[in-house]
PAZAGU-807295 format. One record per residue (C-alpha): residue number from 1; x, y, z. Coordinates in steps of 0.001 Angstrom, whole numbers. Example, Ala and Ser with C-alpha at 12.3 -4.5 7.8 and 13.67 -1.06 7.14 Angstrom:
# residues 2
SITE  num        X        Y        Z
SITE    1    12300    -4500     7800
SITE    2    13670    -1060     7140
***
This chain:
# residues 192
SITE  num        X        Y        Z
SITE    1    13120   -23731   -20456
SITE    2    16223   -23326   -22559
SITE    3    17697   -20154   -20412
SITE    4    17153   -22445   -16950
SITE    5    14194   -19651   -15426
SITE    6    11876   -21989   -14572
SITE    7    12904   -23095   -11992
SITE    8    12892   -27422   -10915
SITE    9     9368   -29072   -10947
SITE   10    10581   -31725    -8176
SITE   11    12527   -31802    -4821
SITE   12    15912   -30795    -4922
SITE   13    16319   -34414    -2760
SITE   14    17546   -37669    -4432
SITE   15    16418   -41058    -3859
SITE   16    18715   -41977    -1179
SITE   17    17538   -38962     1039
SITE   18    13593   -39432     -146
SITE   19    14377   -42940     1367
SITE   20    15992   -41761     4477
SITE   21    12234   -39634     5454
SITE   22    10529   -42372     4284
SITE   23    12099   -44733     6452
SITE   24    12176   -42134     9541
SITE   25     8114   -41520     9198
SITE   26     7945   -45348     8850
SITE   27     9343   -45661    12393
SITE   28     7980   -42936    14162
SITE   29     5431   -44104    16100
SITE   30     5490   -47256    15140
SITE   31     4556   -49253    18369
SITE   32     1362   -47398    17481
SITE   33      833   -48124    14027
SITE   34     1402   -51693    15159
SITE   35    -1191   -51703    17299
SITE   36    -3513   -50123    15812
SITE   37    -3303   -52746    13056
SITE   38    -4004   -55253    15998
SITE   39    -6723   -53461    17162
SITE   40    -8648   -53182    13435
SITE   41    -7642   -56696    12688
SITE   42    -9226   -58118    16381
SITE   43   -12023   -55474    15700
SITE   44   -12866   -57117    11370
SITE   45   -12625   -61276    13489
SITE   46   -16225   -60200    13637
SITE   47   -16596   -60066     9702
SITE   48   -18298   -63245     8177
SITE   49   -15753   -65403     7591
SITE   50   -15926   -65200     3631
SITE   51   -15756   -61966     3975
SITE   52   -18082   -58776     3140
SITE   53   -20012   -57681      365
SITE   54   -19380   -54143       33
SITE   55   -21648   -52402    -2587
SITE   56   -20990   -49169    -3353
SITE   57   -18291   -50277    -6112
SITE   58   -15190   -48558    -6129
SITE   59   -16170   -45623    -4177
SITE   60   -16695   -47710     -567
SITE   61   -13708   -50280    -1514
SITE   62   -11125   -47240    -1638
SITE   63   -12903   -45384     1472
SITE   64   -12631   -48828     3081
SITE   65    -9180   -49654     1817
SITE   66    -7993   -46410     2725
SITE   67   -10195   -45651     6583
SITE   68    -7918   -48878     7249
SITE   69    -4236   -47968     6383
SITE   70    -4922   -43997     7352
SITE   71    -6388   -45811    11056
SITE   72    -2925   -47715    10981
SITE   73     -636   -44521    10146
SITE   74    -2151   -42511    12296
SITE   75    -4488   -40159    10262
SITE   76    -7451   -39625    12145
SITE   77    -9007   -36730    10606
SITE   78    -9109   -39010     7210
SITE   79    -9830   -42089     9251
SITE   80   -13418   -40704    10173
SITE   81   -14093   -38574     6957
SITE   82   -13440   -42116     4912
SITE   83   -15738   -44231     7579
SITE   84   -18275   -42218     7589
SITE   85   -18419   -41497     2896
SITE   86   -17678   -45540     3566
SITE   87   -21262   -45906     4816
SITE   88   -23076   -43458     3273
SITE   89   -21943   -46037     -264
SITE   90   -22424   -48726     1520
SITE   91   -25643   -47661     3237
SITE   92   -27500   -46410     -365
SITE   93   -25991   -48788    -2840
SITE   94   -27862   -51196     -420
SITE   95   -30998   -49438     -692
SITE   96   -30613   -49445    -4904
SITE   97   -30337   -53616    -4873
SITE   98   -32194   -56453    -4958
SITE   99   -35503   -57324    -4739
SITE  100   -36579   -54694    -2769
SITE  101   -34532   -51806    -4160
SITE  102   -35958   -47818    -4409
SITE  103   -34963   -44973    -6720
SITE  104   -32723   -43243    -5465
SITE  105   -32961   -38558    -5521
SITE  106   -29139   -37932    -7829
SITE  107   -28255   -36444    -4398
SITE  108   -29578   -38416    -1706
SITE  109   -28674   -37087     2149
SITE  110   -27341   -39331     4846
SITE  111   -30182   -38792     7000
SITE  112   -32958   -39746     4196
SITE  113   -30618   -42909     3926
SITE  114   -30351   -43579     7479
SITE  115   -34556   -43156     7339
SITE  116   -34244   -45160     4543
SITE  117   -31895   -48262     5435
SITE  118   -34038   -47480     9351
SITE  119   -37519   -48246     7769
SITE  120   -36067   -51196     4916
SITE  121   -34558   -53129     8652
SITE  122   -31048   -52661     7271
SITE  123   -29976   -50919     9910
SITE  124   -31409   -50916    13876
SITE  125   -32442   -47511    16102
SITE  126   -28616   -48013    17674
SITE  127   -26769   -48030    14379
SITE  128   -28656   -45068    13316
SITE  129   -27869   -43155    16610
SITE  130   -24295   -44497    15975
SITE  131   -23721   -43245    12016
SITE  132   -25578   -39653    13282
SITE  133   -22777   -39862    15340
SITE  134   -20376   -40714    13564
SITE  135   -21272   -38019    10847
SITE  136   -20942   -34788    14073
SITE  137   -17569   -36067    14143
SITE  138   -16667   -35502    10380
SITE  139   -18992   -32294    10072
SITE  140   -16793   -30111    11701
SITE  141   -13418   -31458    10830
SITE  142   -15113   -30875     7194
SITE  143   -16799   -27482     8496
SITE  144   -15014   -24806     9978
SITE  145   -16619   -24866    12916
SITE  146   -15561   -20866    15468
SITE  147   -14075   -22134    18477
SITE  148   -17027   -20851    20727
SITE  149   -18548   -24157    19160
SITE  150   -19002   -27346    21473
SITE  151   -17888   -29385    18547
SITE  152   -14533   -27508    17190
SITE  153   -11916   -29715    18181
SITE  154    -9911   -27537    19924
SITE  155   -12837   -26264    22033
SITE  156   -13648   -30288    23187
SITE  157    -9666   -30691    23715
SITE  158    -9632   -27213    26358
SITE  159   -13156   -28437    27677
SITE  160   -12345   -31953    28556
SITE  161    -8532   -31809    29409
SITE  162    -7412   -33969    27073
SITE  163    -5180   -33155    23743
SITE  164    -6197   -32294    20123
SITE  165    -5014   -35862    19142
SITE  166    -6293   -37899    21667
SITE  167    -9802   -36997    20961
SITE  168    -8566   -37497    17318
SITE  169    -7481   -40826    18014
SITE  170   -11271   -41599    20048
SITE  171   -12923   -40782    17170
SITE  172   -10926   -42704    14679
SITE  173   -11466   -45527    16429
SITE  174   -15018   -44838    16608
SITE  175   -15115   -44572    13271
SITE  176   -13107   -47738    12538
SITE  177   -15115   -49481    15012
SITE  178   -18700   -48040    13301
SITE  179   -17197   -49110     9747
SITE  180   -16684   -52655    10723
SITE  181   -19930   -53261    13010
SITE  182   -21649   -52021     9653
SITE  183   -20099   -54261     7293
SITE  184   -20709   -56981     9633
SITE  185   -24652   -56317     9292
SITE  186   -26900   -58771     7918
SITE  187   -27227   -57346     5003
SITE  188   -23138   -57601     4123
SITE  189   -21524   -60074     6238
SITE  190   -20752   -63162     4158
SITE  191   -20363   -67174     6058
SITE  192   -20908   -67368     9206
***
């Protein structure tokens, strides 16, 4: 507005001040970020020699890229949520592909996707159990749980004497490990 009554839309920080904040953020937990990058790299060694097929289109691809970056940068809640979303997209897309293609409902539940993938032999019972565990980790992060709910993060921390941050790190480590394990399955793995 010409009279100056509308405040600035952007931060009052200049570019140099913003760079300082970004560098400080990069520096914080740099050792942890390097360790998580190495962990992710080591986990990814089970993927095919020429990579992995990623059915599910741009959504699955974005979830995989963002899950890896979130894990490395210590964004553990995002890692869990993205890995579970990745699993949903990859598995449902697998069901609609190929010779055994199925027509799926417009909105298919993850439980139903798991059931169909188990029946088709894409997943083992152990895979299904671990993907359900991943879903159980994601649900209380997506949906409110009162403190008296055993899946509430604060309740888990109190019950175990481990910090909430430690629980989130462990959950994210499981989630990203499960995502890599999923992408290394014979249905998706390319090469040796």
